[in-house]
C-alpha positions as CSV (number, residue, x, y, z in Angstrom):
1,X,147.8,-16.7,53.2
2,X,148.7,-13.0,53.8
3,X,145.6,-10.9,53.2
4,X,145.8,-7.2,53.0
5,X,144.1,-4.7,54.8
6,X,140.2,-4.3,54.8
7,X,138.8,-1.5,53.0
8,X,137.4,0.4,55.6
9,X,133.6,0.9,55.0
10,X,131.6,4.5,55.5
11,X,133.1,5.8,58.8
12,X,131.0,5.8,61.8
13,X,128.8,2.5,60.1
14,X,129.2,-1.2,61.1
15,X,130.5,-3.7,58.7
16,X,128.4,-4.6,55.4
17,X,128.1,-7.9,53.3
18,X,128.7,-6.0,50.1
19,X,132.1,-4.7,51.6
20,X,133.3,-8.1,52.5
21,X,132.5,-10.0,49.5
22,X,135.4,-8.4,47.0
23,X,137.9,-9.2,49.9
24,X,136.8,-12.9,50.5
25,X,136.9,-13.4,46.6
26,X,140.4,-11.4,46.2
27,X,141.7,-14.2,48.9
28,X,140.3,-17.3,47.4
29,X,137.6,-18.2,49.8
30,X,134.2,-17.5,47.7
31,X,134.5,-17.7,44.0
32,X,132.5,-15.9,40.8
33,X,129.9,-18.5,41.4
34,X,129.2,-18.3,44.8
35,X,129.4,-14.3,44.7
36,X,126.2,-14.2,42.5
37,X,124.3,-16.4,44.8
38,X,125.2,-14.3,47.7
39,X,124.2,-11.2,45.8
40,X,121.0,-12.5,45.4
41,X,120.3,-13.4,48.5
42,X,121.5,-10.2,50.0
43,X,119.0,-8.2,47.5
44,X,116.1,-10.4,49.0
45,X,116.8,-9.6,52.5
46,X,115.9,-6.7,54.1
47,X,117.8,-7.2,57.6
48,X,120.6,-9.7,57.3
49,X,122.4,-8.7,60.6
50,X,125.8,-8.8,61.1
51,X,127.8,-10.1,57.6
52,X,129.8,-13.1,59.3
53,X,126.6,-14.5,61.1
54,X,124.7,-14.3,57.8
55,X,127.7,-15.9,56.1
56,X,127.9,-18.6,58.5
57,X,123.9,-19.1,58.2
58,X,124.9,-19.6,54.2
59,X,126.9,-23.0,55.0
60,X,129.4,-22.0,52.5
61,X,132.6,-24.0,51.9
62,X,135.7,-22.2,50.8
63,X,136.6,-21.8,47.5
64,X,140.5,-22.7,47.5
65,X,140.4,-25.5,49.9
66,X,136.4,-27.2,50.2
67,X,136.4,-26.6,54.0
68,X,133.5,-25.5,55.8
69,X,133.5,-21.4,55.4
70,X,132.2,-21.3,58.9
71,X,131.8,-18.4,61.7
72,X,135.2,-19.3,63.1
73,X,137.1,-19.4,60.1
74,X,135.3,-16.0,58.9
75,X,136.3,-14.3,62.2
76,X,140.1,-15.8,61.7
77,X,140.1,-14.2,58.1
78,X,138.2,-10.8,59.5
79,X,140.9,-10.5,62.7
80,X,143.9,-10.9,59.6
81,X,142.2,-8.3,57.4
82,X,141.5,-5.9,60.1
83,X,144.6,-6.4,62.0
84,X,143.0,-7.7,65.4
85,X,143.6,-10.6,67.1
86,X,140.7,-12.7,67.6
87,X,139.6,-13.9,71.2
88,X,137.0,-16.7,71.9
89,X,135.0,-15.6,75.1
90,X,135.5,-18.0,78.0
91,X,133.3,-17.1,80.9
92,X,135.4,-18.9,82.8
93,X,138.1,-16.6,82.6
94,X,136.6,-13.5,82.7
95,X,136.6,-11.7,86.0
96,X,132.9,-10.5,86.3
97,X,133.3,-8.4,89.3
98,X,135.6,-6.5,87.8
99,X,135.1,-6.0,84.1
100,X,131.5,-5.0,84.8
101,X,132.7,-1.9,86.3
102,X,134.3,-0.7,83.2
103,X,131.1,0.3,81.2
104,X,127.5,0.6,82.1
105,X,125.5,-2.4,80.2
106,X,123.3,0.5,78.2
107,X,126.5,1.9,76.8
108,X,128.4,-1.9,76.0
109,X,125.0,-2.8,74.2
110,X,124.5,0.4,72.5
111,X,128.4,-0.1,70.6
112,X,128.0,-3.6,70.8
113,X,131.0,-4.3,73.0
114,X,132.1,-6.7,76.1
115,X,135.1,-5.9,78.7
116,X,136.7,-9.2,78.9
117,X,140.2,-8.7,81.2
118,X,141.2,-5.5,83.0
119,X,144.7,-4.8,84.7
120,X,146.7,-2.0,85.9
121,X,147.4,-0.7,82.6
122,X,144.8,-1.9,79.9
123,X,141.4,-3.3,79.3
124,X,140.6,-5.8,76.7
125,X,137.3,-5.3,75.4
126,X,135.8,-7.6,72.3
127,X,133.8,-5.9,69.3
128,X,132.6,-7.6,66.0
129,X,132.6,-3.9,64.4
130,X,136.3,-3.2,63.7
131,X,135.9,0.0,62.3
132,X,133.5,1.3,65.1
133,X,135.8,2.6,66.8
134,X,134.6,5.9,68.4
135,X,133.9,4.3,72.0
136,X,137.8,3.9,72.7
137,X,138.8,7.3,73.3
138,X,136.0,7.8,75.4
139,X,136.8,4.6,77.5
140,X,140.1,5.6,77.9
141,X,139.4,9.2,79.2
142,X,136.9,7.8,81.5
143,X,139.4,4.6,83.2
144,X,142.9,6.3,82.3
145,X,143.7,2.9,80.7
146,X,144.3,1.7,77.4
147,X,142.0,-0.2,75.4
148,X,143.2,-3.4,73.4
149,X,140.3,-4.1,70.9
150,X,139.7,-7.9,70.4
151,X,137.7,-9.5,67.7
152,X,134.9,-11.7,68.7
153,X,132.0,-13.7,67.8
154,X,129.1,-11.1,67.7
155,X,126.5,-13.5,69.0
156,X,129.0,-14.5,71.8
157,X,129.1,-11.0,72.3
158,X,125.2,-10.3,72.7
159,X,124.4,-13.5,74.8
160,X,127.2,-12.9,77.3
161,X,126.8,-9.2,77.5
162,X,123.4,-10.2,79.1
163,X,124.4,-12.8,81.3
164,X,127.5,-11.0,82.4
165,X,125.9,-7.4,83.5
166,X,122.6,-9.5,85.1
167,X,124.6,-11.5,87.5
168,X,126.9,-8.7,88.5
169,X,123.9,-6.8,89.3
170,X,122.2,-9.4,91.0
171,X,125.3,-10.0,93.3
172,X,125.9,-6.3,94.0
173,X,122.5,-5.3,94.8
174,X,122.4,-8.8,97.3
175,X,125.1,-7.8,99.1
176,X,123.8,-4.2,99.2
177,X,121.4,-2.4,101.2
178,X,117.7,-3.6,100.5
179,X,115.9,-0.8,98.8
180,X,118.6,1.4,97.7
181,X,120.7,1.4,94.3
182,X,124.1,0.1,95.0
183,X,127.0,2.7,94.8
184,X,130.1,0.5,95.8
185,X,132.4,0.2,92.7
186,X,134.1,-3.2,94.0
187,X,133.8,-6.0,95.7
188,X,136.2,-5.0,98.3
189,X,133.4,-2.7,99.6
190,X,131.1,-5.5,99.4
191,X,132.9,-7.4,101.9
192,X,132.6,-4.8,104.1
193,X,128.7,-4.6,103.7
194,X,129.1,-8.4,104.7
195,X,130.6,-7.3,107.4
196,X,128.3,-5.2,108.9
197,X,126.2,-8.0,109.6
198,X,123.5,-7.5,107.3
199,X,121.2,-10.8,106.9
200,X,120.0,-12.0,103.5
201,X,116.9,-14.4,103.2
202,X,117.2,-17.5,101.1
203,X,114.4,-16.4,99.2
204,X,115.2,-13.3,98.5
205,X,114.9,-12.4,94.6
206,X,118.6,-11.7,93.8
207,X,119.5,-14.8,95.5
208,X,117.2,-16.7,93.7
209,X,118.4,-15.5,90.4
210,X,122.1,-16.4,91.4
211,X,121.5,-19.7,92.2
212,X,119.5,-20.1,89.0
213,X,121.9,-18.4,86.7
214,X,124.4,-20.6,88.4
215,X,122.5,-23.9,87.4
216,X,122.0,-23.2,84.0
217,X,125.6,-22.0,83.5
218,X,127.2,-25.2,85.0
219,X,124.8,-27.3,82.6
220,X,126.0,-25.5,79.7
221,X,129.9,-25.5,80.5
222,X,129.5,-29.3,81.0
223,X,130.2,-29.0,84.4
224,X,130.3,-32.3,86.5
225,X,130.3,-30.8,90.0
226,X,129.7,-27.0,91.3
227,X,131.9,-26.4,94.4
228,X,130.9,-23.2,97.1
229,X,133.4,-22.8,99.1
230,X,133.8,-20.1,101.6
231,X,136.5,-18.3,102.7
232,X,137.6,-15.6,105.1
233,X,136.6,-12.6,103.2
234,X,135.3,-13.8,99.9
235,X,133.3,-16.9,98.7
236,X,134.6,-18.8,95.8
237,X,132.4,-20.6,93.2
238,X,134.5,-23.6,91.3
239,X,133.7,-25.9,88.3
240,X,134.9,-28.8,87.7
241,X,134.7,-29.5,83.8
242,X,136.8,-32.5,82.5
243,X,138.2,-33.4,85.8
244,X,139.8,-29.7,86.6
245,X,138.5,-27.4,88.6
246,X,138.1,-24.0,87.1
247,X,137.1,-20.8,89.1
248,X,134.0,-19.3,88.2
249,X,133.3,-16.2,90.6
250,X,133.9,-14.8,93.8
251,X,131.0,-13.7,96.0
252,X,130.5,-11.7,99.4
253,X,130.4,-14.0,102.6
254,X,126.6,-13.3,103.1
255,X,125.7,-14.0,99.8
256,X,127.4,-17.2,99.6
257,X,125.6,-17.8,102.7
258,X,122.4,-17.2,101.4
259,X,123.0,-19.2,98.3
260,X,124.0,-22.1,100.4
261,X,120.7,-21.9,102.3
262,X,118.9,-21.5,99.4
263,X,120.2,-24.7,97.9
264,X,119.9,-26.5,100.9
265,X,116.4,-25.6,101.2
266,X,115.4,-26.9,97.8
267,X,117.2,-30.4,98.6
268,X,114.8,-30.9,101.8
269,X,118.0,-30.4,104.0
270,X,118.2,-29.0,107.4
271,X,118.9,-25.0,106.6
272,X,119.5,-24.4,110.3
273,X,122.1,-27.4,111.0
274,X,125.5,-26.2,109.8
275,X,127.7,-28.0,112.1
276,X,127.5,-31.6,110.7
277,X,127.8,-33.0,107.4
278,X,124.4,-33.3,105.2
279,X,123.4,-34.8,101.8
280,X,120.4,-34.1,99.8
281,X,119.1,-34.0,96.5
282,X,117.5,-31.7,93.8
283,X,115.6,-32.3,90.4
284,X,115.7,-29.6,88.3
285,X,115.2,-29.4,84.7
286,X,117.5,-27.7,81.7
287,X,116.3,-24.7,79.4
288,X,115.3,-27.4,77.0
289,X,113.5,-29.6,79.0
290,X,115.6,-31.9,80.2
291,X,115.8,-33.3,83.9
292,X,118.9,-33.1,85.6
293,X,119.6,-34.3,89.0
294,X,121.7,-32.6,91.6
295,X,123.5,-34.9,94.2
296,X,124.4,-32.2,97.3
297,X,126.8,-32.5,100.4
298,X,127.7,-30.1,102.8
299,X,131.0,-30.0,105.1
300,X,131.6,-27.8,107.8
301,X,134.8,-25.8,107.4
302,X,136.0,-22.6,109.7
303,X,134.6,-20.3,107.6
304,X,131.0,-21.9,107.3
305,X,129.5,-24.6,105.0
306,X,131.1,-26.0,102.0
307,X,128.9,-27.2,99.6
308,X,129.1,-29.5,96.5
309,X,126.8,-30.7,93.7
310,X,127.5,-33.5,91.7
311,X,125.6,-32.9,88.2
312,X,123.9,-36.3,86.8
313,X,122.6,-36.0,83.7
314,X,121.0,-39.2,82.2
315,X,122.0,-38.0,78.3
316,X,125.8,-37.8,79.6
317,X,125.7,-41.6,80.5
318,X,125.1,-43.4,77.2
319,X,126.7,-41.5,74.2
320,X,127.5,-42.8,70.6
321,X,130.9,-42.2,68.9
322,X,129.4,-38.8,67.2
323,X,128.8,-37.3,70.2
324,X,132.4,-38.1,71.6
325,X,134.2,-36.5,68.6
326,X,135.5,-39.1,66.7
327,X,135.7,-38.2,62.6
328,X,134.9,-41.1,60.5
329,X,138.7,-41.8,59.9
330,X,139.0,-42.0,63.6
331,X,135.8,-44.4,64.3
332,X,137.0,-46.5,61.0
333,X,140.7,-47.0,62.7
334,X,138.6,-47.7,66.0
335,X,136.4,-50.4,64.9
336,X,139.4,-51.8,63.2
337,X,141.2,-52.2,66.5
338,X,138.2,-53.6,68.4
């Protein structure tokens, strides 16, 4: 189905539900009966928030094919209408050390945007407001690169903006001089600070923040292993997800050393001993209160200790077919086969 461009709303104003409904009806996704019910609900809602999120909460079915009119489908439709590519934010593919330097966190929050990728010629920035474009010229003038806008889930933008900037700030502060505001714009300069010989304590507040975020992030991504791998210039953090190792982040060597010491301390391992392999374990809890066990193993390398954490989630050991992703038809086929 080919959609005509969505009529822009009032300049400088965010998307409105009243603006989307006629277009949804014109494209056959909403019928007259649904429209009446939605307009009544809109009239009773003082602050519905982003239209896509609000419509997703209604649990509608598309009038044309009866399939769920969920957030993913609404975003794809909105992207076609507005001529924007839709992108799902994958934190594993975002180089936080670079994108966090494109615009300050306050600016990104005010304009509801999130930088996702940066190369020599352009920066890719996610937005959920296709008609709010005043920030584009400002950023292009500021960084001297072309801006490519992509459409993304507004909930993901708000969530990851907090996580990305918080982690980048903690790493910069941990790698910078204590008590001073970091003025270094990239990680190459942070490496130079690390080489200056500054020692970081395992209980440094910023190191604690990084380790806590690392575990929470790994649990959310359903990683089975976390690898902390020291290198000559920068330490590498990788997650194993579905058997494949994914690059997650890079940190200065001093920060990597402090993170390893922090985790060894929690695992009741010998923090001073760095020349022989060690094993340990940690029990911690996820955000929802579930208990998770981490099995730790260290191995000496030429650039420091490599640390691997194996994640044991009791709920993953026993799963029903629904949790494994079987549809009703697939389950019938499977039961027939066995």
